C-alpha positions in Angstrom: 0.0 0.0 0.0 1.5 3.3 -1.0 2.2 5.6 2.0 1.5 3.0 4.7 2.0 4.1 8.3 2.2 1.3 10.7 0.6 1.9 14.1 2.6 0.3 16.8 0.4 0.9 19.9 -2.9 -0.6 18.9 -1.4 -3.3 16.6 -3.6 -6.1 18.0 -5.8 -4.1 20.3 -8.1 -2.6 17.7 -8.2 -5.8 15.6 -8.9 -7.8 18.8 -11.6 -5.5 19.9 -13.3 -5.7 16.5 -13.1 -9.5 16.6 -14.4 -9.5 20.1 -17.5 -7.5 19.1 -18.2 -9.8 16.1 -17.7 -12.8 18.3 -20.1 -11.4 21.0 -22.8 -11.0 18.3 -22.4 -14.7 17.5 -22.2 -15.7 21.1 -25.5 -13.9 21.8 -27.1 -15.7 18.9 -25.7 -19.0 20.1 -27.0 -18.2 23.7 -30.5 -17.5 22.3 -30.6 -20.6 20.2 -29.3 -22.7 23.1 -31.9 -21.2 25.5 -34.7 -21.9 23.1 -33.4 -25.4 22.4 -32.7 -26.1 26.1 -30.1 -28.5 27.5 -29.8 -31.9 25.9 -29.5 -34.9 28.1 -26.1 -36.5 27.8 -23.1 -35.1 26.1 -22.3 -34.2 22.5 -20.4 -37.0 20.8 -20.4 -35.5 17.3 -17.2 -34.4 15.6 -18.5 -30.9 15.2 -20.0 -29.0 18.2 -20.2 -25.5 19.7 -21.0 -25.5 23.3 -20.2 -27.1 26.7 -20.7 -30.5 28.3 -21.6 -29.9 31.9 -21.9 -32.4 34.7 -24.1 -31.4 37.6 -25.0 -33.7 40.5 -23.8 -36.7 38.4 -26.0 -35.8 35.4 -24.3 -34.9 32.2 -26.0 -32.2 29.9 -24.9 -30.5 26.8 -25.6 -26.8 26.2 -25.0 -25.6 22.6 -25.2 -27.0 19.1 -24.1 -30.4 18.2 -23.5 -32.1 14.8 -25.2 -30.6 11.7 -26.6 -27.4 13.5 -23.1 -26.6 14.8 -21.7 -27.0 11.3 -24.4 -24.7 9.9 -23.7 -22.1 12.6 -20.0 -22.2 11.7 -20.7 -21.7 8.0 -23.0 -18.7 8.8 -20.2 -17.3 11.0 -17.7 -17.5 8.1 -20.3 -16.2 5.6 -20.8 -13.1 7.9 -17.2 -12.1 7.6 -16.9 -12.9 3.9 -20.1 -11.0 2.9 -19.7 -8.0 5.2 -16.1 -7.4 4.2 -16.9 -7.9 0.5 -19.9 -5.7 0.4 -18.9 -3.0 3.0 -15.2 -3.5 3.6 -15.8 -4.2 7.3 -17.8 -6.3 9.7 -19.9 -4.7 12.5 -17.0 -5.0 14.9 -14.6 -3.3 12.5 -17.1 -0.5 11.8 -17.5 0.0 15.6 -13.8 0.5 16.1 -13.2 2.5 13.0 -11.2 0.2 10.7 -11.8 -1.5 7.4 -10.2 -4.0 5.0 -8.5 -2.7 1.9 -6.3 -4.2 -0.8 -2.6 -3.5 -0.3 -2.9 -0.9 -3.2 -5.6 0.9 -1.3 -8.7 -0.2 -3.2 -11.8 -1.9 -2.0 -11.6 -5.7 -1.6 -13.6 -8.0 -3.9 -15.3 -11.3 -3.3 -12.0 -13.2 -4.1 -10.0 -11.3 -1.5 -12.7 -11.6 1.1 -13.0 -15.4 0.5 -9.2 -15.9 0.7 -8.7 -13.8 3.9 -11.7 -15.3 5.7 -11.2 -18.9 4.7 -7.7 -18.6 6.1 -9.2 -17.3 9.3 -9.5 -21.0 10.2 -5.7 -21.3 10.1 -5.0 -17.9 11.7 -7.1 -19.0 14.6 -4.6 -21.8 15.5 -4.1 -23.0 18.2 -7.7 -23.2 19.2 -6.9 -23.4 22.9 -5.5 -19.8 22.5 -7.6 -18.5 19.6 -5.8 -16.4 17.0 -2.4 -16.8 18.5 -0.9 -17.5 15.0 -2.7 -14.6 13.5 -1.6 -12.3 16.4 2.1 -13.3 16.0 1.9 -12.7 12.3 0.3 -9.3 12.7 2.9 -8.4 15.3 5.8 -9.5 13.2 4.8 -8.6 9.6 5.8 -5.2 8.1 2.2 -4.4 7.0 0.5 -5.9 10.1 -1.0 -8.8 8.1 -2.2 -12.1 9.4 -1.9 -15.1 7.0 -5.3 -14.5 5.4 -4.3 -10.9 4.7 -0.9 -11.9 3.2 -2.6 -14.5 0.9 -5.4 -12.1 -0.2 -3.0 -9.1 -0.4 -5.2 -7.1 2.0 -4.5 -4.8 5.0 -6.7 -3.5 7.9 -6.6 0.3 7.9 -8.3 3.2 9.6 -11.8 4.0 8.3 -10.8 7.6 7.9 -8.0 6.7 5.5 -8.6 7.4 1.8 -7.0 5.3 -0.9 -5.1 8.2 -2.2 -3.5 9.3 1.1 -1.3 7.4 3.5 -3.2 5.0 5.7 -2.6 3.8 9.2 -2.3 0.0 9.1 -3.6 -2.0 12.1 
C-alpha cells in the first residue's frame, strides 16, 4: 500500500476488539438458540459441536449446538465475515472500532480477496486453545501488520478515515 504508516500501539488491540465485538454477536445468537433449544441430556459426541458438556450432580448435559446445526452455525459465522467485508469493507466489529479492510494498493476488496482472507481465518485461529495466536504473532511481526489471510489475499486493515489516495494507518 502506498504511503502505509504502521501503528505500533494498537497493533492487536483494535483488531482484537473488532473480533471480540463480532464474536459477541455470534455468542449472543448461540445463547438465544441454546436457551430456546434447552439443554440436551447427555453429552455431544459428534465431531462438530459448539457449546459445553456440563456435569451437575452426576447428570451430564450439553448446552450448545451439536453435529449438523453446529456446522451450519460455523458456515454462517464465516459467511458473515466474507459477505460483510466484500460488500462494505468491514464487519460490524470493524465498523464499531473504525477500521476497514482494503487491498494493499488501497482499493476496496472484492469477493475473491474476502474469500481468501476469511477462509484462512481457520488457520489464523490456530491454536484453538489460545484462539488467533498464530494470527496475532503474524500481525505483530509482519511489516504491514498482516495475518496469514491478509498476506494471501493481499489485504490490510486500515483506519476507516483513510482514503485510498493518502497514507493509511495499518492495524
